[in-house]
C-alpha positions as CSV (number, residue, x, y, z in Angstrom):
1,M,29.8,-48.6,61.8
2,Y,27.8,-51.2,59.8
3,R,24.6,-49.1,59.4
4,R,26.6,-46.0,58.1
5,A,28.8,-47.8,55.4
6,G,25.9,-49.6,53.9
7,R,24.3,-46.0,53.7
8,G,27.3,-45.1,52.2
9,M,27.3,-47.4,49.8
10,L,23.6,-47.1,49.1
11,A,24.4,-43.6,48.4
12,A,27.7,-44.4,45.9
13,C,25.6,-46.8,44.0
14,L,22.1,-44.1,43.7
15,P,24.1,-41.9,40.6
16,V,24.7,-44.8,38.6
17,L,21.1,-46.2,39.1
18,A,19.5,-43.1,38.0
19,V,21.9,-43.3,34.8
20,L,21.2,-46.9,34.1
21,A,17.4,-45.6,34.6
22,G,17.6,-43.9,31.8
23,C,18.3,-46.3,29.5
24,A,15.3,-48.1,27.6
25,V,16.1,-51.2,25.6
26,G,14.1,-51.8,22.6
27,P,13.1,-49.6,19.2
28,D,11.7,-46.3,19.8
29,Y,8.0,-45.8,18.0
30,H,7.7,-44.1,14.9
31,R,4.0,-44.1,12.9
32,P,4.6,-46.5,9.9
33,A,4.3,-44.3,6.8
34,I,1.8,-44.8,4.0
35,D,1.2,-42.3,1.1
36,V,-2.7,-41.4,1.3
37,G,-2.2,-38.6,-1.4
38,A,-3.0,-34.8,-1.4
39,A,-6.6,-34.8,-2.3
40,Y,-9.4,-37.4,-2.9
41,K,-9.9,-38.8,-6.6
42,E,-13.4,-38.4,-6.8
43,A,-13.6,-34.6,-5.2
44,P,-13.1,-32.8,-8.5
45,A,-16.2,-34.6,-9.7
46,I,-18.6,-31.3,-7.8
47,D,-16.5,-28.3,-9.7
48,G,-18.4,-27.7,-12.9
49,R,-19.9,-30.7,-13.9
50,S,-22.3,-31.1,-10.2
51,K,-23.7,-27.2,-10.0
52,G,-26.8,-27.0,-8.5
53,A,-27.0,-30.8,-8.2
54,N,-26.7,-30.5,-4.6
55,A,-24.0,-33.8,-4.8
56,G,-24.6,-33.8,-0.8
57,W,-20.7,-32.8,-0.3
58,V,-18.4,-29.7,-1.0
59,P,-14.5,-29.9,-1.4
60,A,-12.9,-28.4,1.9
61,R,-12.0,-24.9,2.0
62,P,-9.7,-23.4,5.0
63,A,-13.0,-21.5,5.8
64,D,-15.5,-24.3,5.6
65,A,-15.9,-25.4,9.4
66,A,-14.9,-29.2,10.0
67,L,-17.8,-31.6,11.0
68,R,-19.1,-31.6,14.6
69,S,-19.5,-34.3,17.0
70,D,-22.8,-34.1,17.1
71,W,-23.2,-34.2,13.3
72,W,-27.0,-35.4,12.8
73,A,-27.7,-32.3,13.3
74,L,-26.9,-31.0,9.7
75,Y,-30.2,-32.4,8.8
76,G,-32.1,-30.7,11.3
77,D,-34.6,-33.0,12.6
78,P,-35.2,-32.5,16.1
79,V,-37.2,-36.3,16.5
80,L,-33.5,-37.8,15.5
81,D,-31.4,-35.0,17.9
82,G,-33.8,-36.9,20.5
83,L,-32.8,-40.0,19.6
84,M,-29.5,-39.9,19.3
85,A,-29.5,-38.3,23.1
86,R,-31.3,-41.2,24.3
87,L,-28.5,-43.6,22.0
88,N,-25.7,-42.6,23.6
89,A,-27.0,-42.7,27.3
90,G,-28.7,-46.2,26.7
91,N,-27.0,-48.0,23.7
92,L,-25.8,-51.6,25.7
93,N,-22.9,-51.9,22.6
94,I,-21.6,-48.2,23.8
95,A,-21.6,-49.7,27.4
96,E,-19.5,-52.6,26.5
97,A,-16.9,-50.5,24.7
98,Q,-16.8,-48.0,28.0
99,A,-16.5,-51.3,30.1
100,Q,-13.7,-52.1,27.7
101,Y,-12.1,-48.9,27.5
102,R,-12.1,-48.8,31.7
103,Q,-10.5,-52.4,32.5
104,S,-7.6,-51.0,30.1
105,Q,-7.5,-48.0,32.0
106,A,-7.0,-50.1,35.3
107,L,-4.3,-52.4,33.0
108,L,-2.3,-49.5,32.9
109,K,-2.6,-48.5,36.4
110,S,-1.2,-52.0,37.3
111,A,1.6,-51.2,35.2
112,R,2.4,-48.1,36.6
113,S,2.7,-49.7,40.3
114,S,6.0,-51.2,39.4
115,L,7.3,-48.4,38.9
116,F,7.3,-47.9,42.6
117,P,8.6,-49.7,45.5
118,T,6.7,-52.2,47.7
119,V,6.1,-52.2,51.2
120,G,5.1,-54.6,53.6
121,A,4.6,-55.4,57.1
122,S,4.0,-58.4,59.3
123,A,3.7,-59.2,62.8
124,S,3.6,-63.0,64.4
125,V,4.0,-64.9,67.9
126,T,5.5,-68.0,67.5
127,R,5.5,-70.7,70.5
128,S,8.5,-73.5,70.8
129,G,9.2,-76.4,73.4
130,A,12.2,-79.2,73.5
131,G,13.0,-81.8,76.3
132,S,10.7,-83.8,78.4
133,G,9.3,-82.8,82.3
134,S,11.1,-81.0,84.2
135,A,14.2,-80.1,81.7
136,S,11.2,-79.5,78.8
137,S,11.5,-75.6,77.9
138,D,9.0,-73.3,76.4
139,I,10.2,-70.4,74.3
140,R,8.0,-67.6,72.5
141,Q,9.1,-65.2,69.9
142,Y,7.5,-62.1,69.4
143,T,7.8,-60.3,65.9
144,L,7.6,-57.0,64.2
145,S,8.7,-56.1,61.2
146,G,8.7,-54.1,58.0
147,D,10.3,-54.7,54.5
148,V,10.7,-52.9,51.5
149,S,11.5,-53.9,47.7
150,W,12.1,-52.4,44.6
151,E,12.9,-53.6,41.3
152,V,15.3,-50.9,39.2
153,D,14.4,-50.9,35.7
154,L,17.5,-50.6,34.5
155,W,16.9,-51.5,30.9
156,G,13.4,-50.1,30.5
157,R,11.5,-53.4,30.9
158,V,8.6,-51.2,33.3
159,R,8.2,-48.4,31.1
160,R,8.0,-50.2,28.1
161,S,5.5,-52.1,29.7
162,V,3.8,-48.8,30.5
163,E,4.6,-47.4,27.2
164,A,2.4,-50.3,25.9
165,S,-0.5,-50.0,28.3
166,R,-0.6,-46.6,27.6
167,A,-0.9,-47.1,24.1
168,G,-3.5,-50.1,25.0
169,V,-5.8,-47.8,26.9
170,Q,-5.9,-45.3,23.7
171,A,-6.2,-47.5,21.4
172,S,-9.6,-49.2,23.7
173,A,-10.6,-45.0,23.7
174,A,-10.4,-45.4,20.1
175,D,-12.3,-48.1,19.8
176,M,-14.9,-46.8,22.4
177,A,-15.1,-44.4,20.0
178,N,-15.7,-46.2,16.8
179,V,-18.5,-48.3,18.3
180,R,-20.2,-45.1,19.5
181,L,-20.2,-43.8,15.8
182,S,-21.0,-47.2,14.5
183,M,-24.2,-46.8,16.5
184,Q,-24.9,-43.3,15.9
185,S,-24.5,-44.0,12.2
186,T,-26.8,-47.3,12.5
187,L,-29.8,-45.3,14.0
188,A,-29.7,-42.2,11.2
189,Q,-29.6,-45.3,8.7
190,S,-32.4,-46.9,10.3
191,Y,-34.3,-43.7,11.2
192,F,-34.2,-42.1,7.7
193,S,-34.8,-46.2,5.9
194,L,-38.4,-45.7,8.9
195,R,-39.2,-42.1,7.8
196,I,-38.9,-42.9,3.7
197,A,-41.3,-46.2,4.6
198,D,-43.6,-44.2,6.0
199,A,-43.7,-42.0,2.8
200,E,-44.4,-44.8,0.5
201,R,-47.0,-45.7,3.2
202,R,-48.5,-42.5,2.4
203,L,-48.0,-42.9,-1.1
204,M,-49.8,-46.2,-1.0
205,A,-52.4,-45.3,1.0
206,Q,-53.0,-42.7,-1.9
207,T,-52.5,-45.1,-4.2
208,V,-55.2,-47.7,-2.6
209,E,-57.6,-44.8,-2.6
210,A,-57.1,-44.0,-6.4
211,Y,-57.3,-47.3,-7.2
212,T,-60.5,-48.2,-5.2
213,R,-62.5,-44.9,-6.7
214,S,-60.9,-46.4,-10.3
215,L,-62.6,-49.7,-9.5
216,R,-66.1,-48.0,-8.2
217,T,-65.9,-45.7,-11.7
218,T,-65.2,-49.1,-14.0
219,Q,-68.0,-50.9,-12.3
220,N,-70.6,-48.2,-12.9
221,R,-69.1,-47.8,-16.6
222,Y,-69.8,-51.9,-16.9
223,D,-73.4,-51.4,-15.4
224,A,-73.7,-49.2,-18.1
225,G,-72.2,-51.0,-20.6
226,M,-69.5,-48.6,-21.7
227,A,-66.7,-50.9,-20.4
228,A,-65.5,-54.6,-20.4
229,Q,-66.0,-57.5,-18.0
230,A,-62.0,-57.5,-18.3
231,D,-61.6,-53.5,-17.2
232,V,-63.5,-54.3,-14.3
233,A,-60.7,-57.6,-13.3
234,V,-57.9,-55.4,-14.2
235,S,-59.0,-52.7,-11.9
236,R,-59.3,-55.0,-9.0
237,T,-56.4,-57.1,-9.8
238,Q,-54.6,-53.2,-9.6
239,L,-56.3,-52.3,-6.0
240,E,-55.3,-55.6,-4.6
241,N,-51.6,-55.6,-5.7
242,A,-51.6,-52.1,-4.0
243,K,-53.2,-53.1,-0.8
244,A,-50.5,-56.1,-0.7
245,D,-47.9,-53.8,-1.6
246,L,-49.2,-51.6,1.4
247,L,-49.7,-54.2,3.9
248,A,-45.5,-55.1,3.2
249,L,-44.6,-51.8,3.8
250,E,-46.2,-52.5,7.4
251,W,-44.0,-54.9,8.6
252,Q,-40.9,-53.1,7.5
253,R,-41.4,-50.4,9.2
254,A,-42.5,-52.5,12.0
255,Q,-38.8,-53.9,11.6
256,L,-37.2,-50.8,11.6
257,E,-38.9,-49.3,14.7
258,H,-37.5,-52.4,16.8
259,A,-34.7,-51.8,15.4
260,I,-34.2,-48.5,16.5
261,A,-35.7,-49.5,20.1
262,V,-32.7,-51.9,20.2
263,L,-30.3,-49.6,19.5
264,M,-31.5,-47.4,22.7
265,G,-31.2,-50.0,25.0
266,Q,-34.9,-51.0,24.9
267,A,-37.5,-53.4,24.5
268,P,-39.1,-53.3,21.0
269,S,-42.5,-53.7,23.1
270,S,-41.7,-50.1,25.1
271,F,-41.2,-47.9,21.5
272,D,-43.0,-46.5,19.6
273,L,-42.2,-43.7,17.2
274,A,-44.6,-41.6,15.8
275,Q,-45.5,-41.0,12.0
276,T,-44.5,-37.8,10.5
277,T,-44.5,-35.8,6.8
278,S,-41.5,-34.6,7.7
279,L,-38.4,-35.5,5.6
280,A,-34.5,-34.6,6.0
281,A,-32.7,-32.9,3.0
282,V,-29.4,-34.1,2.1
283,P,-27.1,-31.7,3.6
284,P,-23.9,-30.2,2.2
285,I,-20.9,-32.2,4.0
286,P,-17.0,-30.8,3.9
287,A,-14.9,-34.0,2.5
288,G,-11.8,-32.6,3.8
289,V,-8.3,-33.6,2.6
290,P,-7.2,-37.7,3.3
291,A,-4.5,-36.7,5.5
292,Q,-7.1,-36.1,8.0
293,L,-8.4,-39.4,7.8
294,L,-5.4,-40.3,10.2
295,Q,-6.9,-38.3,12.8
296,R,-10.0,-38.4,12.5
297,R,-10.9,-41.8,11.8
298,P,-11.3,-43.8,15.3
299,D,-10.5,-46.8,13.8
300,V,-7.6,-45.8,11.7
301,A,-6.4,-44.4,14.9
302,A,-6.8,-47.6,17.5
303,A,-4.9,-49.4,14.9
304,E,-2.0,-47.0,15.0
305,R,-2.3,-47.1,19.0
306,R,-2.3,-51.0,18.7
307,T,0.7,-50.7,16.6
308,A,2.8,-48.3,18.9
309,E,1.7,-50.8,21.5
310,A,3.2,-53.7,19.6
311,N,6.4,-51.0,19.1
312,A,6.5,-51.3,23.1
313,Q,6.6,-55.1,24.0
314,I,9.8,-55.7,21.1
315,G,11.5,-53.7,24.0
316,V,9.9,-55.8,26.9
317,A,11.0,-59.1,25.2
318,Q,14.6,-57.5,24.9
319,S,14.6,-56.2,28.3
320,A,14.8,-60.4,29.2
321,W,18.3,-60.7,27.7
322,F,19.7,-58.9,30.7
323,P,20.0,-58.8,34.6
324,D,17.2,-57.9,37.1
325,L,18.6,-55.7,40.0
326,T,15.9,-55.7,42.9
327,L,16.6,-53.3,46.6
328,N,15.5,-55.0,49.7
329,A,15.1,-53.7,52.9
330,Q,14.1,-55.2,56.2
331,G,13.7,-54.1,59.7
332,G,12.0,-54.7,62.9
333,F,11.8,-55.9,66.6
334,R,12.3,-59.6,67.6
335,S,11.8,-60.5,71.2
336,G,11.2,-63.6,73.9
337,E,9.6,-61.3,76.1
338,W,6.6,-59.3,74.9
339,V,7.6,-56.4,77.3
340,Q,11.3,-56.3,75.5
341,W,9.3,-56.2,71.9
342,L,9.7,-52.4,70.9
343,T,13.1,-52.0,72.7
344,A,16.7,-51.5,71.2
345,P,18.4,-55.0,71.6
346,A,15.6,-56.5,70.2
347,R,16.0,-54.5,66.9
348,F,16.8,-56.2,64.0
349,W,17.5,-54.6,60.3
350,S,18.6,-56.0,56.9
351,L,19.8,-54.0,53.4
352,G,21.2,-55.4,50.1
353,P,20.9,-55.3,46.6
354,A,20.2,-58.7,43.9
355,L,21.2,-59.6,40.8
356,A,19.9,-61.7,39.0
357,M,20.3,-63.2,35.5
358,T,19.0,-65.8,32.9
359,L,22.2,-67.4,31.5
360,F,20.5,-70.3,29.4
361,D,16.8,-70.5,28.7
362,G,17.3,-72.7,25.6
363,G,16.7,-70.2,23.1
364,A,12.9,-68.8,24.8
365,R,14.2,-64.9,25.4
366,A,15.3,-65.2,21.2
367,A,11.6,-66.3,20.2
368,Q,10.0,-63.7,22.4
369,V,11.7,-61.4,20.9
370,E,11.2,-62.6,17.1
371,S,7.8,-63.1,17.9
372,A,7.3,-59.3,19.4
373,R,9.3,-58.3,16.3
374,A,6.5,-60.1,14.0
375,A,3.5,-58.9,15.9
376,Y,4.8,-55.5,15.2
377,D,5.4,-56.4,11.4
378,A,1.7,-57.9,11.9
379,Q,-0.3,-54.4,13.3
380,A,1.6,-52.5,11.2
381,A,0.7,-53.7,8.1
382,S,-3.1,-53.9,10.0
383,Y,-2.6,-50.7,9.7
384,R,-1.7,-49.6,6.6
385,Q,-4.3,-51.9,5.4
386,T,-7.1,-49.6,7.8
387,V,-5.8,-46.7,6.4
388,L,-6.2,-47.9,2.5
389,T,-10.2,-49.1,3.4
390,A,-11.0,-46.2,5.4
391,L,-9.5,-44.0,2.1
392,R,-11.8,-46.1,-0.3
393,E,-14.9,-46.2,1.8
394,V,-14.4,-42.3,1.3
395,E,-14.0,-42.0,-2.1
396,D,-16.7,-44.5,-3.5
397,Y,-19.2,-42.3,-0.9
398,L,-18.0,-39.3,-2.5
399,V,-18.6,-40.9,-5.8
400,Q,-21.9,-42.5,-5.1
401,L,-22.9,-38.8,-3.5
402,Y,-22.0,-37.4,-6.6
403,V,-23.8,-39.7,-9.1
404,M,-26.9,-40.0,-7.2
405,A,-27.4,-36.4,-7.5
406,Q,-27.1,-36.8,-11.1
407,E,-29.6,-39.5,-10.7
408,Q,-32.0,-37.8,-8.5
409,L,-32.2,-34.8,-11.3
410,A,-33.1,-37.5,-14.1
411,Q,-35.6,-38.8,-11.7
412,N,-37.4,-35.9,-10.9
413,N,-37.9,-35.0,-14.6
414,A,-39.3,-38.5,-15.2
415,L,-41.4,-38.3,-12.4
416,A,-43.0,-34.6,-13.3
417,A,-43.1,-36.6,-17.1
418,A,-44.8,-39.5,-15.7
419,R,-47.5,-37.2,-13.6
420,E,-48.4,-35.4,-16.4
421,S,-49.1,-38.6,-18.7
422,L,-51.0,-39.7,-16.3
423,R,-53.1,-36.8,-16.0
424,L,-53.3,-36.7,-19.7
425,T,-54.0,-40.3,-20.1
426,R,-56.6,-40.2,-17.2
427,N,-58.7,-37.4,-19.0
428,Q,-58.6,-39.5,-22.3
429,Y,-59.8,-43.0,-20.5
430,D,-62.5,-40.2,-18.8
431,A,-63.8,-39.2,-22.4
432,G,-64.2,-42.8,-23.3
433,I,-60.9,-42.5,-26.3
434,I,-58.4,-45.3,-24.8
435,D,-59.4,-48.2,-22.5
436,Y,-58.6,-49.4,-18.6
437,L,-55.6,-51.5,-20.4
438,S,-53.9,-48.3,-21.0
439,L,-55.0,-46.2,-18.2
440,V,-54.0,-49.0,-16.3
441,Q,-50.1,-49.3,-17.8
442,V,-49.5,-45.4,-17.7
443,E,-50.5,-45.8,-13.6
444,T,-48.2,-48.2,-13.2
445,T,-45.4,-46.5,-14.9
446,A,-46.1,-43.4,-12.7
447,L,-46.5,-45.1,-9.7
448,N,-43.1,-47.0,-10.1
449,A,-41.8,-43.1,-10.8
450,E,-42.6,-42.1,-7.5
451,R,-41.2,-45.0,-5.4
452,S,-38.3,-45.0,-7.4
453,A,-37.6,-41.5,-6.3
454,L,-38.3,-42.0,-2.6
455,S,-36.0,-45.2,-3.0
456,L,-33.1,-43.0,-4.5
457,Q,-34.0,-40.4,-2.1
458,A,-33.6,-42.7,0.9
459,D,-30.3,-43.8,-0.8
460,R,-28.9,-40.4,-0.7
461,L,-29.7,-39.6,2.8
462,I,-28.0,-43.0,3.9
463,A,-25.0,-42.6,2.0
464,S,-24.6,-38.8,3.6
465,V,-24.7,-40.7,6.7
466,Q,-22.2,-43.4,5.7
467,L,-19.7,-40.5,4.2
468,I,-20.1,-38.8,7.4
469,A,-19.1,-42.0,9.3
470,A,-16.2,-42.6,6.9
471,L,-15.2,-39.2,7.7
472,G,-14.9,-39.9,11.1
473,G,-17.8,-38.3,12.3
474,G,-16.4,-35.0,13.8
475,W,-13.9,-37.1,16.0
476,D,-10.4,-35.8,16.2
477,D,-7.3,-38.1,18.1
478,S,-6.7,-35.2,20.6
479,A,-9.0,-36.7,22.1
480,L,-6.9,-39.9,22.9
481,E,-4.4,-37.5,25.2
482,A,-6.2,-37.4,27.9
483,A,-7.9,-40.5,27.8
484,Q,-4.6,-41.9,29.2
485,R,-4.5,-40.1,32.2
């Protein structure tokens, strides 16, 4: 009869518990609002003013394809493609981020486990005695029991915890994507810097050969009495300075090669990158619109998910004001004789709810709620700041690429003029019209123009990589939905 009464009470309570379990205290999350504008400030600069300048990016139009996750393929460099594949497989920063992501997934599973009952079992044998001599007694008791305990999530504490952990997993997935994008961007920038260093080395090697011939010619003219000894000294100084510049490029390239090796998770001694004469061009990059950064920048997505996590923690803190309801059930067998252990008379069971509530805590719960609200406000401000920083970066690289494109046109004109001036001056020197010092000045100007052109080309390539990274590198926050599973 008692068992039937206990079952009836439990059946009557279940609908009430189901209704209460639908409640979840705390504020529901809404993404913090921020005005990002309808278009980039620097985007109109390409219309009309930079036609034919190859500014390095284009305004987004409906027919334009968005950046892909393998954005480095835009540069058409198979060596870079291979390095990126090795980076994604071997980079240790990416491996660390992946481990942290798996850790956050485990925390989510742990939070979800609180939604389910806890089931346990135990078995024991005890032996006890009393009295002395012939009056002593020896008592043994065998016990086998199982128990079930379930804390009913009346006020949504567990669900808010799961919500916070789910947002934490998504933030960790975005962090992992951000680390991967950062490493890819660093590799591309290092690679292009190395290729420019190779081009500068070829230029300086050719310059050393030209200066060596000039020194030989000047020495012969001096021996013939057609040049002064000062011309020989100037020619030798010019040659030695060029050799010094060539040696400086050696260690600069070596350091870039070492950096690339570490990015791929290799010891520098086991990596070597052969020289090539090819150099990538700056590709057109669809700039998109500011609103897309909220979905395509992994660092922005991570900050937004952490804001959601902080919001859920407010509900966790507020649930401490309400009582906890725990349902406990236990049953088993208890007997003093082994043969009677599993018989009906040895059975026992218990079933009942437990309600617990803190009545006084000296303001601890109020302080926890206040702390959770302050943490949310701080994270919301951090999210907005991350968005503004992302917008600034894109604007910076847009105007940088535009101005560099104009600068490249002017630099190409200056380089062509310097080469022509050097050709004419060299002819005048060979004809004996001018002295060697005049030729040296023109040669120095031409060399500086050549190196400036290479340096500007490197800056444009690096700025294009930085713009791609600032636009999110083809990442999309739709990946976060799968990350929480």
